[in-house]
N, C-alpha and C positions, 0 to 999 in steps of 0.2 A: 257259569259258572268257578268264583270263585275263595277259596269259604278260608277263615283265618285263623282259626283254630292248635294253639298249640300240641303238643299229647300229651302231653299233664292233662290239659283241659278233656282230647275226648276217652281219655281212656278213664278217666273222674266220673264222669255222666253217657259212659258209653251201653247203659243199663246189662248192668251185669259186664263186665269187662275181660274177666277173666272165659267167660265163654266167646264173650262174641270174638275176640284178638284170637282164639287155640289156646287163651295161658295156664297150665298147667301151676299146680295148688304149689306155692312157694319160688314159683319162675318171679329174673327180674325183668325191673325195670328195662333197661339197656335192650333185652330183648325187642323189644318192639320200636327202634329208629328205622323202621323198616315201615312204619306203620305213616303213608302219606295219606293225605288228603289229594285227591284228583281232580284235575281241573274238563269240570265235561258241558255240556250245555243243555239244557233243557229237556230238548228230543236225546236228547245221547243216552241222560236218566233214566227216562221216559223208559227207552228202548230194554236199555239191562233189567229196567226190572221187570216190566210184562214180560221178558222173556226168563225170570228169574221167578217171577209167583205162576204165572202160566202160559202160554204161549203166546207168539209171529204172528198163527196164521188160526184156525178155527176149528183145530181139534178141543176133544173135549176134556180138560186134566183135573184132578181134585187134588188139592188142598188140605190139611190136614195142620191139626196142633191138642195137645197133648197138653194138659194145666191142671196145676190146685186152684180151687176158688175158695176162697176165705172169708170171714160177714168180715169187714170194720170198723168196728164201736168205741170209738174214744179213747183211741190209740190202741186197743185189744185186738188183736186179729182167729179171728174162730172159724177154725177148720168146717167149711160146707160137704166138697166136693169133690174130686176128681170128672175133669171137664174131656171127653174123646167126642173130637167136632169134624169131618169133612164139611168142604163145600167147592160143589163143582162147579165149572167156570168157562167159558166159552167165551172168546172174545172176535172181535173184529171191527180193524186199522181202518181207521177213515182216513189219518196224513198225519204226518210226526210229532202232528202234539195231542192225538187223539183216540184214544183208542170205547166203542160200546161195549159195555161189555155185560153179560145178564149172567143169574148165577144163583143156588140154591142149596141154601143152609140146611143139615141138619146137625145137635148136639144129641150127646148120650150124659147123665149123673149117675156120678159111677162113687159105692163107696168106697173114702179114701182108706179102711184099712183091708175091706176084704173084695174088691175087684168088683164085686154086683150092680146091679143096673138095681139103680134106689126107685122106690118106687114114694115109699115116705120118709120124710126128713125134717128132725125139731130142730128146726130152729133155737140160737140164741136168744138170752134178750126176754122175747115175749116165751115161750116153752112153745108156742104150737106145733103142732104137728103137721105138717102140712100135706101134699099131694105131691106130690114132684111127675110133671109132663115132658114127654116128652117135645123135643123144640125141630119144629123145620117151620124154614121161611123163604116163599123163593116160589118160582121165578122173580129177583129183582134183577133190577133195573140200572144199569149207572154208568157218564162218564167217565175217563180213565183216562184224567190228565195231570201235571204235574202238580201243584195248584188247584185248590178250590174253597174256595166261603161263597155258603149261600145262602136261605132261607127258601125252606120247603114246604110243601105239605107234608107233612110223618102218615107213611104210604104203611107202617113197617107190620101193624094190626090188621091188616085188611091179607096183607099177605105172607099171613105166619098160622098156621096149625093150631086152633085154639088159642090164638093173638090176643084177646083182651087174656089173656094169664100174664103177657109178655110185659104189654105196653101200653098207651096211653094217645090216643091222636092229640096231632095240634101243630103249628109248624116250628116245624127246624131248623136251628139254624148248625148247619156245619160243616169246618172247614177239613182239609184233606190237605196235604202235600206230596213231596218226594224228597228225601235231599241227604244228606252229608257222603257223596261216596271216595267209597277208601281205600285199598288197597296196599296189599304186603303180599309180597311176593303173588302167586296165583289165587291168594282170596283178595278177594275184591266186595266187601260193605257197604249196603245202602237201605239208609231207613225207612220208613213209612213211618207215619203219626197222622192219624183220623180223629178228629172231635163230634160229640154230636150233642147237643139239646132237647129235649121237644119243649114245648109251653101250650096249655089247654088253655082256648080260647077264654081270656078276661084274667087269665094267671101269670103273675109276677116271677115267679116259681118255676125251675122245671118239674115238673111230673116224672121224667125219662132223663138219665143220659151216658152218655158213653163215651169215653175215652183207651183209644189205643196205641204202642209201642208198639213196634217191631223192627230186627236192625237183620235183615237177608244175607246171606253171605253167598255165594258160587262160584267155579273157578275163571277163572278173568282166562282162562284159553277158551272152555264153550264160551261163553260170553262174545269174544273175541270174532270166534267162527261163522261166521256168515252161513255155512252150514248148519249149523246149528239152532236148531227154532222154537226149543224149546232145553234152557239150561238145570241142571239139580240144584234145588237149593237149599238151607240148613238156615231156618224161621228159628230166632231169638222174641218171644209172646210177650208182653208184658199190658195187663185192661182194665181199669177201674169202671163199676159198671154202680148203678142205683141200682137200688134192689124191686124185685121184679115181681107183681100181684101177687103173683103163683108161691111168694112168699109168705106173706101174710105177715110183714113187720107192720104197718099201720106208720105212728109220724116216730117212730123209732128213728134217731138222726143215725145217722153213719152208709157207706155202701158197702157192695164184694166190692175185695181186690183178686187178681189173678193173672199165677203167673206157667210159667212152661216152653217150651216148643215143637220145633213146625217143621211143615217138608214140605211140597208136593210127589202125590204119581197120578202117572200117566194109562195109570189104566186098575180097577178096582182090588187088583190081588196084589199093587205095591202099599195096597192104607198099611196100617199095623194091621197086627192080625186081628185082638179083640177086637177097634174099630173096625174092621172086614165085620166078623160077625155076626155084630150087631145091624152092623148097615143093612144084610142083605135078610138079618133076624124082619126087623122093622119098616126096613125102604129097599124093598128089593127090584121095584122099578128103577131105582136109581143105579143101582147094581146089571139089568136086564137092558137096559135105555136111556141111558146118561142121557147122551143128545135130545129125544124125542123129547123126558121130561122137560129139560132147560128150555123146547119150541112149546111146550103147550102141551104136545102131541099127541103122550106116552098113552096108553091103554090104563 
């Protein structure tokens, strides 16, 4: 692959370029003359991406995100909650173009001001006071490839605790792709785009949609070292999502937007302190036997 973006377009479209490229406030653009596109094959991009976000072998890793979520209605943003989540994941390599992934995600919704775990939330526009559920979805299975464009049966409602609070079943049109590998010194960047729209039977409008962008940053030296199976990663994260059923927004136009940062832990002790505390409290099996949970064998 050989992308043809110039430096100005890359910086303008890189989802918060100051963070992604290490730019300090007030830094001059000419400091970025070393940020260059890399000519990598699809298999090379997948290799580096798996190494950053998970592992080349079958060890269990724990990706995490710390983000803020807003309702976005008629161009106005309304703060909703802080999101702390972790996804435990295990990979199996089939060949250079395909890895099989099994994962389980949990998410905690926190008060933005106090940091307390929410059990009630007053929604904007409607004024509804709603119950805030804990989110736990999986184990879920996915083919990890450089790109995918598929229509499948949407099974997340069945794979999620209190799934009807989060999803509606139907046909899912989904796309995923990994792209734009770049390097500046030892800093390596690669992007992942994910989108999904779910259509219940007989409906023209989606009942659920999700759109995610991440920029994943790691050490080029670590990625190029064949003895390193799982490299450290910093993740910049942005997503747009339909209002979930538990939010009781009815026909209110709009959706949620969220942004934050993340990383990866090789063990539970590597998670952010508050996220680790909440996972221990509400999902102790993920700490005690994550491999067994993914295999469906945990007690």
